C-alpha positions as CSV (number, residue, x, y, z in Angstrom):
1,M,53.2,49.6,-4.9
2,S,51.1,49.2,-2.1
3,F,48.2,50.4,-3.8
4,I,49.0,48.2,-6.7
5,N,48.9,45.4,-4.4
6,E,45.5,46.5,-2.9
7,A,44.2,47.0,-6.4
8,Q,45.4,43.6,-7.7
9,R,44.1,41.9,-4.2
10,F,40.4,43.8,-4.8
11,T,40.7,42.4,-8.5
12,N,41.2,38.8,-7.3
13,K,38.3,38.9,-4.7
14,A,36.4,40.7,-7.6
15,L,37.0,37.7,-9.8
16,R,36.5,35.3,-7.0
17,F,33.0,36.6,-6.3
18,T,32.0,37.0,-10.2
19,N,33.1,33.2,-10.4
20,E,31.0,32.5,-7.5
21,V,28.1,34.6,-9.1
22,S,28.6,32.6,-12.2
23,R,28.4,29.1,-10.6
24,F,25.2,30.2,-8.7
25,T,23.6,31.7,-11.8
26,N,24.7,28.3,-13.6
27,E,23.1,26.1,-10.9
28,A,20.1,28.5,-10.9
29,Q,19.7,28.0,-15.0
30,R,19.9,24.3,-14.0
31,F,17.0,24.4,-11.7
32,T,14.9,26.6,-13.6
33,S,15.4,24.1,-16.5
34,E,14.7,21.0,-14.3
35,A,11.7,22.9,-13.1
36,P,9.3,22.1,-15.9
37,R,10.1,18.5,-15.6
38,F,9.2,18.3,-12.0
39,T,6.3,20.2,-12.5
40,N,5.3,17.5,-15.1
41,E,6.0,14.5,-13.0
42,A,3.9,15.9,-10.0
43,Q,1.0,16.4,-12.9
44,R,1.5,13.0,-13.6
45,F,1.5,11.7,-10.3
46,I,-1.7,13.9,-9.5
47,N,-3.3,12.7,-12.7
48,E,-2.4,9.2,-11.4
49,V,-4.3,9.4,-7.8
50,P,-7.9,8.8,-9.1
51,R,-6.8,5.6,-10.8
52,F,-5.2,4.5,-7.8
53,T,-7.9,5.5,-5.8
54,N,-10.2,3.2,-8.3
55,E,-7.9,0.4,-7.9
56,A,-7.6,0.6,-4.0
57,Q,-11.7,0.9,-4.1
58,R,-12.0,-2.4,-6.5
59,F,-9.7,-4.1,-4.1
60,I,-11.6,-3.1,-1.2
61,N,-14.9,-4.2,-2.9
62,E,-13.0,-7.7,-4.0
63,A,-12.2,-8.0,-0.5
64,L,-15.5,-7.6,1.0
65,R,-16.9,-10.1,-1.8
66,F,-14.6,-12.7,-0.6
67,T,-15.3,-11.9,2.9
68,N,-19.0,-12.5,2.2
69,E,-18.3,-15.7,0.4
70,V,-16.2,-17.0,3.2
71,Q,-19.0,-16.3,5.7
72,T,-21.6,-17.9,3.6
73,L,-19.2,-20.9,3.1
74,V,-18.6,-21.0,6.9
75,G,-22.5,-20.8,7.4
76,E,-22.9,-23.6,4.9
77,Y,-20.3,-25.9,6.8
78,Q,-21.7,-24.8,10.0
79,R,-25.0,-26.2,8.8
80,L,-23.6,-29.1,7.2
81,I,-21.6,-30.3,10.6
82,T,-24.8,-29.9,12.6
83,A,-26.8,-31.8,10.0
84,V,-23.9,-34.5,10.4
85,F,-24.1,-34.5,14.1
86,I,-27.8,-34.7,14.3
87,Y,-28.0,-37.7,12.0
88,L,-25.0,-39.3,13.9
89,N,-27.0,-38.6,17.1
90,Y,-30.1,-40.4,15.6
91,T,-28.3,-43.1,14.1
92,F,-26.5,-43.7,17.2
93,A,-29.7,-43.9,19.2
94,F,-31.5,-45.8,16.6
95,F,-28.9,-48.6,16.7
96,C,-27.9,-48.3,20.6
97,A,-31.7,-48.2,21.6
98,P,-32.0,-52.2,21.1
99,L,-28.3,-52.6,22.4
100,R,-29.2,-50.9,25.9
101,E,-32.5,-52.6,26.0
102,A,-30.6,-56.0,25.7
103,K,-28.4,-54.7,28.2
104,I,-25.2,-55.0,26.2
105,F,-24.0,-51.3,27.5
106,Q,-23.9,-51.4,31.2
């Protein structure tokens, strides 16, 4: 009876091991069947990298163009403001010179 019990216990352990191997095999099969999809996704990502790089370069070029335009506008506004101040200075001097001579500003 002891031999039969030992044999039965060994058989149960063997069945559990077989079930574990079967579960592992199923997981491995599932992973193997998913591998091509992951490979395709990775290849699609790799194929998209140049497009993203081009888009980034285009964005950088646009930012540089915008920066140059802003710098040009700032320069134009600086020249305009300088011209306005020069004009105001001469205008003030032109209109105030007679008043100074008339001693209104003392």
